[in-house]
N, C-alpha and C positions, 0 to 999 in steps of 0.2 A: 504494499499499500504506499502511496505518495501522499505527501503533505506540501505540494509545491509552492515555494515562496515567490514564483513569479506570477501567481494567479490573484487577480483583484480578491481583495478582502484577505488575503493570507495572514495568520496571525504575527509570523514575524517575516514581514516582506523583503524580498531582495530585488533591489531596483533593476531597471532594464540597463543593458551594457551596449555602448558604441564600440564596435571592434576597429581594429586598425586597418581591416579589410573594407571598411565602408557599411558595415551591417549592422542592424539593431538586433541584438540576441536577447533571449530572456534574462540572462544574468551572465556574469563574469566568469563563472565557473565554467560554462560550456566554450568559451574561447581558450580553455586550458587542456581541453580534452583533443582526442583525435577528432579534428573537423568533420570526419567521415559520418559521425554520428548526426552532426547539424546538418551537414549537407543533404544525408539520406531523408531528412525531414522537410527539405525544400527551403529551409530558413537561409541558404546561400545562393538562391535563385538570382541571377543578374537583375531581375526586375524588382526585387526587394532592396537593393543598394539605396542607401538615403540618398544619394545624388540623383537616383532616378525618380524620385517621389518628392511631392511638394508638401506633403505632412507625414510625420510618424504615424498619425491614425491610419493613414492609407495603407501602411505596412502591416500594421497591427490587425487590421481588418481584411487582410489578404487571406485567401484560401488556405496557403501554407501555414499561416500563424493560427488560423481558426482550427485547422486540423491537428497542429501540433498541440495546442491547449486542450482539445478534444482528448487526446492520447493520454495526456497527463491526468485529466480528470477521469476519464472512463476506460482506458486501456493501459493502464501504468506499467504493465508487463512489456510494453513496445516502446517505451521511453528510452531515451539515451541512458546510457550505464552512468553517467556523472550525475543526470537527475536522481537516479536511483541511490547512489551514494550520498548525495547531499540533502535530499529531500525524502528520502525513505523512513518510514516509521519502524 
């Protein structure tokens, strides 16, 4: 079971992270792991680079982010390993 700190309303929230590659990530912990985990969830798709968007909200409302947050909430077994390590119960 996960208690994601990147989810709205988290008890101990972890803020969004702006990576050196130009992407918004759910947290800094995901930038320290194998990026294949993040890439596999679509969070490193070129259209999600901050420079390719007018607002952060456009990124956060994207299909990739919506799917990622759904996985954290409803299918935690499919979440990246770092999410399980840092936000697992």
